[in-house]
Structure formats: C-alpha cells, structure tokens
C-alpha positions in Angstrom: 20.7 -13.8 58.9 20.4 -10.3 59.7 17.9 -8.0 58.0 20.3 -7.2 55.7 20.6 -10.4 54.0 16.3 -10.8 54.0 15.8 -7.4 52.2 18.1 -8.5 49.5 19.8 -11.0 47.6 21.8 -11.7 44.5 19.2 -11.2 42.0 18.3 -8.0 43.4 22.1 -5.7 43.6 22.1 -2.4 44.9 23.6 0.4 44.3 26.9 -0.5 46.0 26.8 -3.7 44.7 26.7 -2.9 41.3 29.4 0.0 41.6 32.0 -2.7 43.6 31.2 -5.0 40.6 32.2 -2.5 37.9 35.0 -0.8 39.7 36.5 -4.7 40.2 36.0 -5.1 36.2 37.8 -2.1 35.9 40.7 -3.3 38.8 41.0 -6.1 37.2 41.4 -5.4 33.5 43.9 -2.8 34.8 45.6 -5.3 36.7 46.3 -7.6 33.4 47.3 -4.8 31.2 50.2 -3.8 33.9 51.6 -7.4 33.8 51.4 -8.2 30.1 52.4 -4.1 29.1 55.9 -4.3 27.9 56.4 -0.6 28.4 57.6 -0.1 32.1 56.6 3.5 32.9 52.9 2.4 31.4 53.3 -0.7 33.5 53.8 1.6 36.6 51.2 4.0 35.4 48.8 1.3 35.1 49.6 0.0 38.3 48.6 2.9 39.8 44.6 2.8 38.3 45.4 -0.8 40.2 45.9 0.1 43.5 43.3 3.2 43.0 40.7 0.8 42.2 41.3 -1.6 45.2 41.3 1.6 47.7 37.6 2.2 45.9 37.1 -1.2 46.7 37.6 -0.8 50.4 36.0 2.2 50.3 32.3 0.3 49.2 33.2 -2.1 52.0 33.1 0.3 54.6 36.7 0.2 55.1 37.9 3.3 54.9 41.1 3.1 57.3 42.6 0.7 55.1 41.5 2.4 51.9 43.3 5.3 53.2 46.1 3.6 54.0 46.2 1.8 50.4 46.3 5.2 48.6 49.2 6.9 51.2 51.5 3.6 51.2 51.3 1.7 48.2 49.8 4.2 46.0 51.5 7.7 47.4 54.8 5.4 48.5 55.6 2.3 46.8 54.3 3.5 42.8 56.2 6.9 43.3 59.3 5.1 44.3 59.2 2.6 40.9 58.6 5.3 38.8 61.7 7.1 40.3 63.6 4.0 40.4 62.7 4.1 37.1 64.1 7.7 36.2 67.5 7.1 38.4 68.1 3.9 36.3 67.5 6.0 33.1 64.2 3.1 31.7 63.0 2.7 28.5 60.4 4.9 27.8 58.9 2.7 24.5 58.7 -0.8 25.0 61.4 -3.0 26.2 62.3 -6.6 25.5 63.7 -7.4 28.6 60.2 -6.7 30.4 59.2 -10.3 28.7 61.3 -13.2 30.8 59.5 -15.8 28.1 57.7 -17.9 31.5 54.3 -16.5 30.6 52.4 -19.9 30.4 53.7 -20.5 33.6 53.2 -17.6 35.5 49.9 -17.8 34.2 49.3 -21.0 35.7 50.4 -19.3 38.8 48.3 -16.8 38.9 45.1 -18.4 37.9 45.5 -21.0 40.0 46.3 -18.5 43.5 43.2 -16.8 42.4 41.0 -19.5 42.8 42.4 -20.5 45.9 41.7 -17.0 47.0 38.6 -16.6 45.3 37.1 -20.0 47.3 39.0 -19.1 50.8 36.9 -15.7 50.7 33.8 -17.1 49.0 33.7 -20.2 51.7 35.1 -17.5 54.5 31.8 -15.0 53.8 29.5 -16.8 52.2 27.0 -15.7 54.8 28.0 -12.6 56.2 26.4 -9.7 55.9 27.9 -6.2 56.7 25.8 -4.9 59.8 25.4 -0.9 59.0 23.8 -0.2 62.0 26.4 0.0 64.2 30.4 1.1 63.4 31.6 -0.9 60.3 34.1 -3.6 60.8 37.0 -2.0 58.8 36.6 1.6 60.1 38.8 4.0 61.8 37.7 4.0 65.2 37.4 -0.1 65.0 40.4 -0.7 63.4 42.0 1.8 65.7 41.1 0.2 68.6 41.4 -3.6 68.1 45.7 -2.1 66.9 45.5 -0.1 69.9 44.1 -2.7 72.4 44.7 -6.7 71.2 48.1 -6.1 68.7 49.9 -3.0 70.1 53.2 -5.5 71.2 53.3 -7.2 67.3 52.8 -3.7 66.1 55.7 -2.3 68.2 58.0 -5.9 67.0 56.8 -5.3 63.6 58.4 -1.4 63.5 61.4 -2.6 65.3 62.0 -5.1 63.4 61.4 -2.8 60.0 63.7 -0.2 61.7 66.5 -2.8 62.0 66.1 -3.4 58.1 66.5 -0.1 57.3 69.5 0.5 59.5 71.2 -3.0 57.9 70.2 -1.5 54.5 72.5 1.7 55.2 74.9 -0.6 56.9 75.3 -2.9 53.8 75.6 0.2 51.0 78.0 2.2 53.0 80.3 -0.8 53.2 79.8 -1.7 49.3 80.5 1.9 48.4 83.2 1.1 50.9 84.0 -1.6 48.9 84.0 0.5 45.2 85.8 3.3 47.1 89.1 1.1 47.5 88.9 -1.2 44.4 89.1 2.0 42.0 91.4 3.2 44.5 93.9 0.5 44.2 93.4 0.0 40.7 94.1 3.4 40.1 97.6 4.6 38.1 100.0 5.9 39.8 98.4 4.1 43.0 101.0 2.4 45.5 100.5 -0.9 44.5 101.3 -0.5 40.9 104.6 1.4 42.5 105.1 -1.5 44.1 104.9 -3.6 41.5 106.9 -1.5 38.9 109.9 -2.0 41.7 
C-alpha cells in the first residue's frame, strides 16, 4: 500500500473526494432527468449537464486528456448534432407523448442491472489501487499520448480507416436513396413518359 493510502481512508475523505461525490450526485440526477423527461429539447440539454459532469469527474481523477476529449467529442459534437437534428426535424418544444415507449419497467430493470454490474466490476478491479501523484498521472496527456502512439498505433489507424469507410458508405447510401426518390417522383409525375405509354 502506498503512502497516499496510509494517510487517509474512507472515514477521512479529502476535498477532492468530497467534490467527486458531489459532482457524481449532480451528474446522476441530471442523467435521471435526461431519461425521464418527456420534452426532447430538455432531455438534450440535461444530457449536456450529464456529460459535462462526467468530464469534471475525469478532471478530478487527474485524467485531463479524457476529460477534454469528453468535452470536445460528446458535449461539443454529439449533443450539438442532436440539437441540430431536433431543429431540422421540427421536434415539438413542449411535452411529447411519443417520448414514452411504455417500457419503463423493462428499461429500469436493465439499467439497474447494468449499473450494478459496472459498479461491481470497477470496485473489484480497483479495490486497493491508489493514484500515485508523484509521477505523471495515468490519465494525463503525456502518458496517454505515449501509450496511444507507441503501443496502439495500428488499432488507432485501423479505427480511423473504419470510420472513414463508414462515412463514405453513408454518403453513397444517401445519394442512392435521393436518386431513387428522384426517379420515382419523375415516373409518377403527370405527363411523364410512363403515363403517355399507358394512355396509348
């Protein structure tokens, strides 16, 4: 056991641990509101609070690289994409009855079982693990960059190629769908060649 473990225990938490618990409670409450509200816009905004709270938790765990990735990708991209999708589809601003599928108890059961499994796995894996603050933190940009570009270069590049292929495939499928819709609308339009052939 390290020096950090011998200085304090669960009955004498530090300020960072207290802040971690408070931010965790706020993040958990925001997540509950996200999945229970029937207003789609409010759900997206509460999702911002939830993901932002997770980023703060990563910062408190000295994993600043993961925290900023969380902010840039999830808060700055995914949630903005959801909001743009809601605006483009003209989603209702108020309460929407379509936001409730009627399977709340099944979803709650799956969520509780998943949360219990995750908590058990994390507690069992890191029961006696303490963060060494003397060296570079395990989640810092320096350590993560070295591990990513020394040990995980090929999987990282393979993943980027896979995402690029998925993007190209999505573009091809969307253009094909638009071409099919244009052909169908042209064929069904009055005065088209098929209508003239039928009239003959």
